[in-house]
C-alpha positions in Angstrom: 0.0 0.0 0.1 2.7 2.6 1.0 4.7 1.5 -2.3 1.5 2.4 -4.2 1.2 5.7 -2.8 5.0 6.5 -3.4 4.3 5.5 -6.8 1.7 7.9 -7.3 3.5 10.8 -5.8 6.4 10.0 -8.0 4.2 10.1 -11.1 2.5 13.3 -9.9 6.0 14.8 -9.3 7.1 13.6 -12.8 3.9 15.3 -14.5 4.5 18.4 -12.2 8.2 18.6 -13.5 7.3 18.1 -17.1 4.6 21.0 -16.8 7.1 23.1 -15.0 9.5 22.6 -17.9 6.7 23.2 -20.6 5.6 26.4 -18.8 9.2 27.5 -18.7 9.7 26.9 -22.5 6.5 28.7 -23.4 7.0 31.5 -21.3 10.8 32.2 -22.1 10.8 31.5 -25.7 7.4 31.3 -27.3 5.7 34.4 -28.2 8.1 36.4 -25.5 7.4 40.1 -26.3 9.5 42.7 -24.0 7.9 45.5 -22.4 10.4 48.3 -22.7 8.6 50.6 -19.9 9.0 48.1 -17.1 11.5 45.5 -18.1 9.1 42.7 -18.0 7.6 40.8 -20.9 4.2 39.4 -22.2 4.1 35.7 -22.9 1.4 32.8 -23.2 2.9 30.7 -20.4 0.1 31.3 -18.6 -2.3 29.0 -20.6 0.0 26.2 -19.6 -0.2 27.2 -16.0 -3.9 27.1 -16.2 -3.9 23.7 -17.9 -1.3 22.4 -15.1 -3.5 23.5 -12.3 -6.7 21.9 -13.9 -4.9 18.7 -14.3 -2.6 18.3 -11.2 -3.3 18.3 -7.5 -2.9 22.0 -6.0 0.5 21.3 -4.5 1.9 20.0 -7.7 0.2 22.8 -9.9 1.6 25.5 -7.6 5.2 24.0 -7.8 5.2 23.7 -11.7 3.5 27.2 -12.2 5.7 29.0 -9.5 9.1 27.2 -10.6 8.5 27.2 -14.4 7.5 31.0 -14.5 10.0 32.3 -12.0 12.9 30.2 -13.9 11.8 32.1 -17.0 12.3 35.2 -15.3 15.7 34.3 -13.9 17.1 33.1 -16.9 15.6 35.8 -19.6 17.1 39.0 -18.0 14.0 39.8 -15.7 15.8 38.5 -12.7 13.8 41.4 -10.5 10.7 39.8 -11.2 11.7 36.0 -10.3 10.7 36.3 -6.7 7.4 38.1 -7.1 6.5 35.9 -10.0 7.0 32.7 -7.8 4.3 34.1 -5.3 2.1 35.6 -8.2 2.2 32.5 -10.2 1.5 30.2 -7.3 -1.5 32.3 -6.3 -2.9 32.1 -9.8 -2.4 28.3 -9.8 -4.7 28.0 -6.5 -7.5 29.7 -8.3 -8.1 26.4 -10.4 -9.2 23.0 -9.2 -8.5 19.5 -10.7 -11.7 18.3 -9.3 -14.0 16.9 -11.6 -13.9 14.6 -14.8 -12.9 17.6 -17.3 -10.4 20.3 -17.4 -12.9 23.2 -18.4 -15.3 23.2 -15.8 -17.4 26.3 -14.9 -15.1 27.0 -11.9 -12.0 26.7 -14.0 -13.6 29.0 -16.8 -14.3 31.7 -13.9 -10.8 31.1 -12.4 -9.3 32.4 -15.9 -10.6 36.0 -14.7 -9.4 35.7 -11.0 -6.0 34.4 -11.9 -5.9 37.2 -14.5 -6.9 39.8 -11.9 -4.2 38.5 -9.7 -1.6 38.5 -12.4 -2.2 42.2 -13.3 -2.6 43.3 -9.7 0.5 41.4 -8.5 2.8 42.7 -11.3 1.1 46.4 -10.8 2.2 46.1 -7.3 5.6 44.6 -8.0 6.4 47.5 -10.5 5.3 50.1 -8.1 7.8 48.7 -5.7 10.5 48.4 -8.5 9.7 51.8 -10.1 8.8 53.7 -6.9 6.0 55.2 -8.5 2.3 54.7 -8.7 2.1 56.1 -12.4 4.9 54.5 -14.5 3.5 50.9 -13.8 0.1 51.8 -15.3 1.9 51.6 -18.8 2.3 47.9 -18.3 -1.4 47.2 -17.2 -2.7 46.8 -20.8 -0.1 44.4 -21.8 -0.7 42.4 -18.7 -4.5 42.4 -19.6 -3.8 41.3 -23.1 -1.6 38.6 -21.9 -4.4 37.6 -19.4 -7.0 37.5 -22.0 -4.8 35.7 -24.5 -4.0 33.0 -22.0 -7.5 32.5 -20.8 -8.7 31.9 -24.5 -6.0 29.6 -25.4 -6.6 27.7 -22.1 -10.4 27.4 -22.8 -9.7 26.4 -26.6 -7.1 23.9 -25.8 -8.9 22.6 -22.7 -11.9 21.9 -24.5 -10.1 20.1 -27.1 -8.2 18.1 -24.5 -11.6 17.3 -22.8 -12.8 15.7 -26.1 -9.9 13.4 -26.3 -10.4 12.5 -22.5 -6.9 13.6 -21.5 -7.8 14.2 -17.8 -8.9 10.3 -17.5 -5.9 9.2 -19.3 -3.6 11.0 -17.0 -5.6 9.8 -14.0 -5.0 6.0 -15.3 -1.2 7.1 -15.7 -1.2 8.2 -12.0 -2.9 5.5 -10.2 
């Protein structure tokens, strides 16, 4: 019995590591658009964060999201954002639930809005601290809103497609 529990934890850890790597690659390299006003960048890695958080139990999803996104900041020249990203992305992952038979549930659809608000608000506050101004960070809010909306749209489209092929039940069988 204990061996089966260890095997399940190991497999969930492997999935979390794979999602963390996927989140890192998409965030750091796929459609990575720098925002010159604040030194940050716009990306679509959050769509994969949302997928991970809809498929994995919360502790594993939080680890994949926080580490993947923070590593991206640390290795692409936005080191000042790495620690805030760790916290912001962990909070975003907690908005979602892996409960249920499908990826896109009503709760997870609503969670995209909550996660988007956490992202926009979290980075606004981060930039207030970095820029020492309440005005300068306002310039990055539109880009963060576009990133949140695009990530939500990609998540909803990809999640529905993955629900059609029953990915969640296949992963559940793998983890057992």
